[in-house]
Structures are given as structure tokens and as C-alpha cells.
N, C-alpha and C positions, 0 to 999 in steps of 0.2 A: 593504522586504522584508516588513513586518508583515502585509500583506493576503494575500499568496500563501504565505508560509512563516512559521511561528511558531518563534522560538528564544529563549525567556525566560531560558535559562541559557547565556549566551554564554561560550565558552571559546576565545579567539583563539589560545592556545598548544596546543590539543588536537592530538593526532596523527591522530585518526580523526574523520570526519564521518558520523554515522548519520542518514540521511534516512528519515523514516517517512511512509508513505502510509496514510491512514485508510480505514475501510470505506465502502462506497457510502452516500451520504446524509449522512455525518457531516463534521465539521470537524477542525481541527487540535488542539483543546484537550486531548484525552486523551493523545496521544503527546507533545505539547509538554512535559508534566509529567515525562516520562521523563528529561529532562535533569538533574533533581535526583537521580536514582537511579544514574547512571553515575559512574565516576571522572573525575578531571580530564583524563584522556587522551582522552575522547570527548565531542564536542559533538553534541547532538541537535537536529535541525530537523524540524518537522512540517508537511506540506503542507496547504493549505486551498484547495479548489476554489471557484469562484464560487457565489454565492447561499447562503452559509453563514458564520456567525460573522463574523470580521473582513472577510470578502470578500462579505458579504451584499448590498451595494449594486451589485455588479458583475453584468452580464448573464451568462447561461449561455454556456459555450464553444460555438463552432460545431461543432468536431470535435476529434479527438484531437491533431491537429497543433497547433492553437491551445493546447491544454492543455500539451503537451510544450514548445513554444516559450516559453510564459510561465514555467513552472517552471524551465527551463534558464537563461533569461536572468537570473533572480533568484539561482540557486545556483551558476552557473558559476565565478565567481571563487573562491568558497570551496572548491569541489570540485577546482579546479586546485591548491590549496595543501595539501590533506589527503588521506589515504587514505579512499576512499568505501566506505561500507557502506549497504545498503538493507534496511529492514524494511517489509513491506507486508501489510496485511490485505486480501486481494484482490490480483490480480496485474497487471491490464492497464495501468494508468497507470504504475506503477513500471517495468514491463518496457519500455514504450514510451520512457520517459525514459532508462533505462539504455542501451537500444539506440541512441538518438539521441546520447547522450554518447560512446559508443564509436565510432560511425560518423563523426561529425562532428569530435570533439575527441580521439579516441584515449584516452578515459578509461573504465576498466572498474572496477566494484566489486571490492573484495578479497573480498567475500562478499555473497551475496544471501539474505535470510531471508524466507520466505513463510509466510503464515498463512491456512489455509482457502482456498487459492488454486488453482483449476484453471488449466491452461495456456491460452494464447491460442486454440488450436484446439479447445478443449473446450466452452466456454460461449457466448460471444458471437462470432458469425461475421458476415461482411459482409452476408449475406442474412437474418440473424435479425430478427424483428420487434421494434419498440420496445415495451417493456412498458407496459401500461395499468393503471389503478388496480385493476381487477378482478383483475389478475394479482399486483399488488404487495401487496394486503392479506393474502392467504393467505401470501405469502412472508415478511412481517413476523412473522406468527404462528409460522411454522415455524422461522425463524432466531433469534427472540428478540432481546435486546439493546436494544430500544427501551423507554425508561422508560414506565411505565403512564400517567403524567400527560400525556405527549405523545399517546398513543393515545386518551386520554379527552377531549382538547381538540380540537375539530373544526378550528379554525384551524391549530393546530400540526400536526395529522395531515395536513391538506390540503397544507401547505407541505412536509412531509417526503415525501409521496407525489409531489409535483411535482418535488422535487429528485431522488428516486430515478428517476423516469421520464426526466428529463434525463440523469442518469448513464447509464442504459441506452442512450439515444440516442447519447451520445458513445462509449460502449464499442463500439457497433455499427460505428463508423468505424475500429476497429482493423484494421490490415492483417493478412493471414495470412502466416505464415512460409513461405518457399520450401522445398520438399522437400529434405532433406539438409543444410540450413543449420544450422550449430552456432554461434550468435552469441557465446557466452561461454566463457571458460576458468576463471572463478572457481568456487569451491565454492558449492553451493546447499543450504540447510537448509529443509525443509518441516515446519511444525507444523500439527496439526489436533486438534479436540476429539474425544474418543472416542465421544461421543454425538451428533455432528453429523449431522443428518438430510439434509443436502445431499450429493449425490455429487460427489466430487472425484477426478479421475484424477491424483493427485499423482505417480505414477510417470512420467508423460509429461514431467516436468521433466528427466529423464535426458537427453532428446534435445536439450536446449537449452544444454548446457554440456559441455565436455571435462573439467571438474573433477569432484570427488566430489559426490554428491548423497545426503543423509541425510534420514530421515523420523522424526518423533516424534509420538506421540499423548499429549495431556494430558487429564486428566479434565474433562468438561464438554461443552457443546454448541458450536454455531457461534461463540458469543461466550465461549468458555472463558477468554480472556485477561482478561476483566473480573473474574475471581476473583483476589484479591490474591496468593494462594499461587502460582497459575500465572504471574502477572506477574513475581514474584520469580524463579521458575525460568527464564522467558524471558530476563530481563535478565542473569542469571548465565551462561546458555548463550551469549547473543550476545557478552557481554564476553569470555568464554574464546575463542570462535572468532575474533573480530576481532584480539585481541592475539596469538594464535598465528599468524594470517595475516600479521601485520605483521613477524614475525621474519625 
């Protein structure tokens, strides 16, 4: 499991399984450490896509179907035994995995937490172009969150841009939702930074669940959650929601 999903704080008796999906271009390490911040009732797993961290030697995925199948095959047994919760920074991979779990295995999250996440029909569409380095460099500057030592090292920067470009190619293979389809019944909570310069049509998530949808702005930019105070608030909020959902 270690290559695809990191779970350094294993809790086999946990009631809830929180699956975290990192932002584009990054690996599992940041959210894997969340496992130490939750109570014994919650086990945290963090997804790592190919060509980064523990998964660095693996080739990039061909498309979203490959990504979904690999993640599902690793997590399925665990998710069949616990209440599923999903937190994602960015929405597409987590949404595709959640939809696959529901359609094929009848498993639905008890809560879906989204961070700075536009809906599927807002950002990457089937006919959208794959991003190139000339597009990605300004994007890195706008969103922030990339350590200065990475941007100043040409090899590290080149690798990051390559990973981001491949991520944009995979996201381009996302399917579009059929009109009128409401795939989920769970509650959805959307978080966003108050100073985020990227446009996110968060309200569109209303259309993808029959459950409640709530929205919160925390101080900061696109990577507001890297602020320790914001991270503490997020974890408290997630804990309260998943424990209430399990009642």
C-alpha cells in the first residue's frame, strides 16, 4: 500500500477512514501527517500519484480510469470496513474515486470535504488543452505554495512542471456529468482561502448531492491550509462533522 497510499498512523480499530487527496503536483507526505492530529476514532490515509515521493519510480498514469482503479484496488478492503470520509485539495481525482466506489461497490462517503475545489464541469473539460510550461509557471506564482528552493533549482522546477503537466493531461480525461444527475446524498463542505486569486464556482457543488452543502472561507490564499492555525481549524471542523455524521 505504501507507494499508492501513505498511512503512517495505522488505527485498525478506527471507526472512520479519512482519505486525503493532495494538490496537483504534490505527494502524500503533507496529509499523511494528519494521522497524528486526529483522535483514535479516525485513521488517515493520503494518496500519492505516480512520479512523486514513494511512487516516483512509477510511470505517469494513462488516464483517470487508471488512477481510479489503482487507488480503489489499494483502499477497497479498508473502505468496506469503515465509514468513509474524503478530504481533497482539488476535486477531480477524489470525485472520480468516490463516484467509482458508489457505482461499482455501493460505497458512499459519509461526508465530502473540498478545499479550493471547482466542480468537474468548471475547470478541466474533455476538450480543454493540456497545460504547457508557459502556462504553468505563471500559475505557480499566482497560487503560491511551492517552496522557493524548488523554484530556484532548475532540476526540481523542471520535474515539478512535468508532473503538473501530466496531472493536467490526466484531469483532461475526466468525464462530464450527465445533466440532472445527482450522484451523492452525503453532505459536502467546501473550504477556500479568502485571498485566493483563482476563481472557484463552489456553489456548483450544490448540484452534485442531495445532502447539505456548506461553504467556509479561511484567511489566506490558495494554500491557506499550510498555515498551522488554519490547519487546526480544518481538523477540528472535519472531526466534528464526521463524528456527527456517524451518529
